[in-house]
C-alpha positions, 0 to 999 in steps of 0.5 A: 755833521753839516752844522758842525762843518758850517760852524767850523768854516765860520769860526775859521773865517772869523779867525782869519779876518781878525788875523789879517794884520798879522798876515803882513808879516807872513811870507808871500807864499803863506799869504797866497795860501791863506787867501786861497783858503779864504776864497774856498771858504767863501765859495763853500758858504755861497748858496747855489741857485735852484733851476726850474725847467718847464717843457711846453708842447708845440700845438697851434694857436697858443699864447703863453703867459708865465707868472711867479708869485704874481710877477710876469716873466718875460720872454714867453714868445714861443718859436714858430714852426709854421704859419697857415693862411686860413684858406677855406674860411678858417682862421689863420693858424700859427703852429708852434715848436715844442720849447723849454724855458729855464727859470733860475731862483736866486733865493730859497722858498715856496713859489707859485708858478702860474701858466696862462694859456690862450687857445684860439680855435682855428675854425671860429676864432673863439679864444679859450683860456686855460690856467695852471697853478704849480707850486714850487719849493726851491731849495739850495741848488735844486734842479726841478723839471715840469711839463705842460700837457693836454689833459683830455680834449679840453684841459691842460696840466703841468706835472713834475717829471724826473731828470731822466725824462727831462734829459730825454726831452733835451737830447731828442732835439725836438724842444727849442730853448727859450730865453732864460729867466731869473726870479726874483725879477730885478 
């Protein structure tokens, strides 16, 4: 059915373009109606962007780097909740708010999302690095949701979540919005 509709739209569009010369002899009202039909056809055939929303936890002393297919995405500065000065011999700590980032894919395809997380230990200052690879298949107009979470005490993971859980996260008011990104980066 979809192929038939697409072929019908393309045939109608082609016929209208070839008949533009005859449109001059049409009444103004008819020309406006024909133009409206052409705009509708163009709007239907345009592809919608896919969106990936990633939810990040609000832990202390984390630095995130996000790349898609090897291209680094800007705007990964997490909102700061509290800064502790490091009294009693500990390292200064920065506690982050929970946050989310939306990435808009302007084309369909398979993408590899890589999240690199640097964690600075608050007692000794040593940095541990976690790396999460998350494959994404973006199709026309998809809304995808994922969440970064702790896995045990020494690892992190990113899992897909459904739209109901994502809506719950957004409506809770606990997650702050980070700047939106577009891929491919231009």
